[in-house]
C-alpha positions as CSV (number, residue, x, y, z in Angstrom):
1,X,-20.6,-19.2,-15.1
2,X,-20.2,-19.6,-11.5
3,X,-22.1,-17.8,-8.9
4,X,-20.5,-14.5,-8.0
5,X,-18.1,-13.8,-5.3
6,X,-17.6,-10.5,-3.5
7,X,-14.1,-9.4,-2.3
8,X,-13.7,-6.2,-0.4
9,X,-10.8,-4.3,0.9
10,X,-11.3,-3.1,4.6
11,X,-9.7,0.4,5.3
12,X,-11.4,3.1,4.0
13,X,-13.5,0.8,1.8
14,X,-15.6,-1.4,3.9
15,X,-14.7,-0.1,7.4
16,X,-15.9,3.3,8.2
17,X,-13.1,5.9,8.8
18,X,-13.4,5.4,12.7
19,X,-12.3,1.7,11.8
20,X,-15.8,0.2,12.6
21,X,-18.4,-1.8,10.6
22,X,-21.7,0.1,10.8
23,X,-24.8,-1.8,11.9
24,X,-26.2,-1.3,8.4
25,X,-23.0,-2.9,6.6
26,X,-23.0,-5.7,9.3
27,X,-26.7,-6.6,8.5
28,X,-26.4,-6.6,4.7
29,X,-23.2,-8.6,4.8
30,X,-24.8,-11.4,7.1
31,X,-27.9,-11.6,5.0
32,X,-26.0,-12.0,1.7
33,X,-23.3,-14.3,3.2
34,X,-26.1,-17.1,3.7
35,X,-26.1,-17.7,0.2
36,X,-23.2,-15.7,-1.5
37,X,-19.5,-15.9,-0.9
38,X,-18.2,-12.7,0.6
39,X,-14.7,-12.2,1.8
40,X,-12.0,-9.6,2.4
41,X,-8.4,-8.5,1.0
42,X,-6.7,-6.2,3.7
43,X,-3.3,-5.1,4.8
44,X,-4.4,-5.9,8.2
45,X,-3.2,-9.1,10.1
46,X,-5.3,-12.1,10.9
47,X,-5.8,-11.1,14.7
48,X,-6.6,-7.4,13.9
49,X,-9.0,-8.7,11.0
50,X,-10.7,-10.9,13.4
51,X,-11.3,-8.1,15.9
52,X,-12.9,-6.0,13.1
53,X,-15.0,-8.9,11.5
54,X,-16.1,-10.7,14.6
55,X,-19.8,-9.8,14.0
56,X,-19.7,-10.8,10.4
57,X,-20.5,-14.2,8.8
58,X,-17.3,-15.4,7.2
59,X,-16.3,-18.8,5.7
60,X,-14.5,-17.9,2.5
61,X,-10.6,-17.5,2.4
62,X,-9.3,-14.1,3.6
63,X,-6.4,-12.3,2.1
64,X,-4.2,-10.7,4.7
65,X,-1.2,-8.6,5.2
66,X,-1.3,-7.2,1.6
67,X,-1.4,-10.5,-0.1
68,X,1.2,-12.3,1.7
69,X,-1.3,-14.8,3.4
70,X,-4.2,-16.6,2.6
71,X,-6.3,-18.2,5.2
72,X,-9.6,-19.4,6.4
73,X,-11.5,-17.9,9.3
74,X,-10.6,-21.3,11.2
75,X,-6.8,-20.5,10.8
76,X,-6.5,-22.9,8.1
77,X,-3.5,-21.8,5.8
78,X,-4.1,-21.9,2.1
79,X,-1.0,-19.7,1.0
80,X,1.8,-17.7,2.6
81,X,4.5,-15.8,0.8
82,X,7.4,-14.7,3.1
83,X,10.4,-12.6,2.7
84,X,13.6,-14.7,3.0
85,X,15.3,-13.5,6.3
86,X,18.8,-13.1,4.4
87,X,17.1,-10.5,1.9
88,X,15.0,-8.8,4.7
89,X,18.1,-8.3,6.8
90,X,20.0,-6.8,3.6
91,X,17.1,-4.5,2.9
92,X,17.0,-3.2,6.5
93,X,20.6,-2.5,6.7
94,X,20.3,-0.7,3.3
95,X,17.5,1.5,4.5
96,X,19.7,2.2,7.5
97,X,22.8,3.4,5.5
98,X,20.8,5.5,2.9
99,X,18.6,7.3,5.3
100,X,19.1,6.2,9.0
101,X,15.6,5.0,8.8
102,X,14.3,1.6,10.2
103,X,10.7,-0.3,9.5
104,X,8.3,-2.2,11.3
105,X,8.6,-5.7,10.5
106,X,5.4,-8.1,10.7
107,X,5.7,-11.9,10.7
108,X,4.7,-15.2,12.1
109,X,6.3,-16.9,15.2
110,X,4.7,-20.2,14.4
111,X,2.2,-21.8,12.2
112,X,-0.6,-21.3,14.4
113,X,-0.7,-17.9,13.0
114,X,0.7,-16.2,16.1
115,X,2.2,-12.9,15.0
116,X,5.0,-10.6,16.0
117,X,4.9,-7.0,15.3
118,X,8.5,-5.7,15.7
119,X,9.4,-1.9,16.0
120,X,12.5,0.2,16.3
121,X,13.6,2.2,19.2
122,X,14.1,5.3,17.1
123,X,10.6,5.7,15.3
124,X,9.4,8.2,12.9
125,X,6.6,10.5,13.9
126,X,4.1,8.4,11.8
127,X,5.5,5.3,13.4
128,X,4.7,6.7,16.7
129,X,1.5,7.6,15.8
130,X,0.6,4.2,14.7
131,X,2.4,2.8,17.9
132,X,-0.3,4.6,19.9
133,X,-3.1,2.4,18.5
134,X,-1.1,-0.7,19.3
135,X,0.3,0.3,22.8
136,X,-1.5,-2.6,24.6
137,X,-1.1,-5.1,21.8
138,X,0.7,-8.4,23.0
139,X,2.3,-8.7,19.4
140,X,4.7,-5.9,20.0
141,X,8.4,-6.4,20.2
142,X,11.0,-3.5,20.4
143,X,14.4,-4.1,19.0
144,X,17.3,-2.1,19.6
145,X,18.3,-3.0,16.2
146,X,15.8,-4.0,13.6
147,X,16.2,-7.3,11.8
148,X,13.8,-9.4,9.6
149,X,12.1,-12.5,11.1
150,X,12.4,-16.3,9.9
151,X,9.0,-15.7,8.6
152,X,8.5,-12.2,7.4
153,X,5.3,-11.3,6.1
154,X,6.0,-7.6,5.4
155,X,8.2,-4.7,6.1
156,X,6.8,-1.2,6.3
157,X,8.5,2.2,6.3
158,X,6.2,5.0,7.5
159,X,7.3,8.7,6.7
160,X,6.6,11.6,4.4
161,X,6.4,11.0,0.8
162,X,9.6,13.2,0.2
163,X,11.4,10.8,2.3
164,X,10.2,7.6,1.1
165,X,10.2,8.0,-2.8
166,X,14.1,8.2,-3.0
167,X,14.3,5.3,-0.6
168,X,12.0,3.3,-2.8
169,X,14.1,3.8,-5.7
170,X,17.1,3.0,-4.1
171,X,15.7,-0.3,-2.8
172,X,14.3,-1.1,-6.3
173,X,17.8,-0.3,-7.8
174,X,19.5,-2.8,-5.2
175,X,17.0,-5.7,-5.1
176,X,15.0,-5.3,-8.4
177,X,12.4,-8.0,-8.7
178,X,13.5,-9.9,-5.7
179,X,10.7,-7.8,-3.8
180,X,7.5,-6.3,-4.3
181,X,7.6,-2.5,-3.4
182,X,4.2,-0.5,-2.9
183,X,4.6,3.2,-2.0
184,X,1.1,4.7,-1.2
185,X,-0.6,7.6,0.8
186,X,-1.9,6.8,4.2
187,X,-5.3,8.3,4.9
188,X,-5.2,7.8,8.7
189,X,-1.9,9.5,9.3
190,X,-1.6,11.8,6.3
191,X,1.8,10.5,5.3
192,X,3.0,7.5,3.2
193,X,3.6,3.9,3.6
194,X,6.3,1.9,1.8
195,X,5.3,-1.8,2.1
196,X,7.8,-4.4,1.0
197,X,6.6,-7.9,0.4
198,X,7.6,-11.1,-1.4
199,X,7.1,-10.6,-5.1
200,X,4.3,-13.0,-5.3
201,X,2.8,-11.8,-2.0
202,X,0.5,-9.0,-3.3
203,X,-3.4,-8.9,-3.2
204,X,-3.6,-10.0,-7.0
205,X,-1.8,-13.1,-6.6
206,X,-3.6,-14.1,-3.5
207,X,-6.9,-13.3,-5.2
208,X,-5.9,-15.9,-7.9
209,X,-5.1,-18.3,-4.9
210,X,-8.5,-17.8,-3.6
211,X,-10.1,-18.3,-6.8
212,X,-8.4,-21.4,-7.4
213,X,-9.3,-22.7,-3.8
214,X,-12.9,-21.8,-4.4
215,X,-13.0,-23.6,-7.9
216,X,-14.2,-20.1,-9.4
217,X,-12.6,-18.0,-12.2
218,X,-11.2,-14.5,-11.1
219,X,-14.0,-13.2,-13.8
220,X,-16.6,-14.5,-11.1
221,X,-15.4,-11.7,-8.6
222,X,-16.4,-8.5,-7.9
223,X,-13.9,-6.4,-6.0
224,X,-14.1,-3.3,-3.9
225,X,-11.1,-0.9,-3.2
226,X,-9.7,2.5,-2.6
227,X,-6.1,2.4,-2.7
228,X,-3.2,1.7,-5.1
229,X,-2.5,-1.9,-3.5
230,X,-6.0,-2.8,-4.8
231,X,-5.2,-2.1,-8.4
232,X,-4.0,-5.7,-9.1
233,X,-7.3,-7.1,-8.0
234,X,-8.9,-4.6,-10.3
235,X,-7.1,-6.0,-13.3
236,X,-8.1,-9.7,-12.5
237,X,-11.8,-9.2,-11.5
238,X,-14.9,-9.4,-13.6
239,X,-16.2,-6.0,-11.9
240,X,-14.0,-3.6,-10.1
241,X,-15.7,-1.0,-7.8
242,X,-14.0,2.1,-6.5
243,X,-15.6,3.6,-3.4
244,X,-16.3,7.4,-3.9
245,X,-13.4,8.5,-1.6
246,X,-10.9,6.1,-3.5
247,X,-7.7,7.8,-5.0
248,X,-8.0,9.2,-8.5
249,X,-5.9,6.5,-9.9
250,X,-8.0,3.7,-8.3
251,X,-11.3,5.5,-9.7
252,X,-9.7,5.6,-13.2
253,X,-9.1,1.8,-12.9
254,X,-12.6,0.8,-11.9
255,X,-15.2,-0.5,-13.8
256,X,-17.7,1.3,-11.5
257,X,-17.2,4.3,-9.1
258,X,-19.7,3.9,-6.4
259,X,-21.6,7.3,-5.6
260,X,-21.3,6.6,-1.9
261,X,-18.0,6.5,0.5
262,X,-16.9,4.1,2.9
263,X,-18.7,6.5,5.6
264,X,-21.8,6.0,3.6
265,X,-21.7,2.2,3.6
266,X,-20.7,2.3,-0.2
267,X,-20.1,-1.5,-0.2
268,X,-23.1,-2.7,1.5
269,X,-25.3,-0.5,-0.5
270,X,-23.8,-1.9,-3.8
271,X,-24.4,-5.5,-2.2
272,X,-27.8,-5.0,-1.2
273,X,-28.7,-3.7,-4.7
274,X,-26.7,-6.3,-6.5
275,X,-28.1,-9.3,-4.7
276,X,-31.5,-7.8,-3.9
277,X,-30.8,-8.7,-0.2
C-alpha cells in the first residue's frame, strides 16, 4: 500500500469560521507536509485559495472550484472541466424566464489561470452580501445581462432554499445529465447555493485525477469535509472524516466523526495524532 494522502475541504472544515488558518493548524500542517502529501479540495478559486494557504507548504495537486479544476500550486494545470458556453447561456436564460433570477459566473480568461467573477446588475440579498467581501477584487465584472464565458468553471445561484429548490428541479428537467447540480446550505450567509458544473467537474472526479497524477489509489486518501459537495470524495476515500460541525448527512456518510469543530482545529488535531507529528 502507498503512503497516505490527506485531502481536506477548506471552508468550515480546515479554515476557521472567520476564514483564517489558525497558528496551530499552520504549524501542524507544515510539520507533516515535509514527509506526507497534504492538499485541499475547495469551492474557492486559485487566487482565493492562494491567499488563504500562503503560509502552508503545498506541492500536491489542489482541487479547486468544486472540482472543476485540478492544479499544482505553481499553476501547472492537470485537469479542467468547463461548461460549454452554449449550454451555459441556455441555462442562464432558462433561470431568467423561470424566476427572473441571475447567477454569478466564474471562469478563466486565459490559461495562465487568470479568473473573472461575473455578477449581474440585479442581485439577490445573498449575492449582495457575498459581493461585499469581494468589492476590491480585480476579477469582478458587472454585466448588464449575464452570459457564460468561453471557459466557464461554475455558475452559482444564491438565494433562499424555497426559491432555489424549484429552480434546481426546473434545470434538471431541462438539462438532465448534461450538467451537475449541487444545492446546499451556505453557512456564511444562512441561505442556499445552487452550484452548476460540468458533469465531471465535481470533487469526486477531481480526486480520482489527483490520485492518478500522484500514482496512488483513492483508498490511500483520508479526506475531511463538512458539506454535501464532499460526499463524493467520502465514497472514494479509504477514510472519510467529518468535522463536528458538519451537516448531519455528511456525518452519516463518514467513517469517522471528529470530536472537534473547524474552530477547534479538528483537521489539524486529527493529522497530529494520525502521523505522530
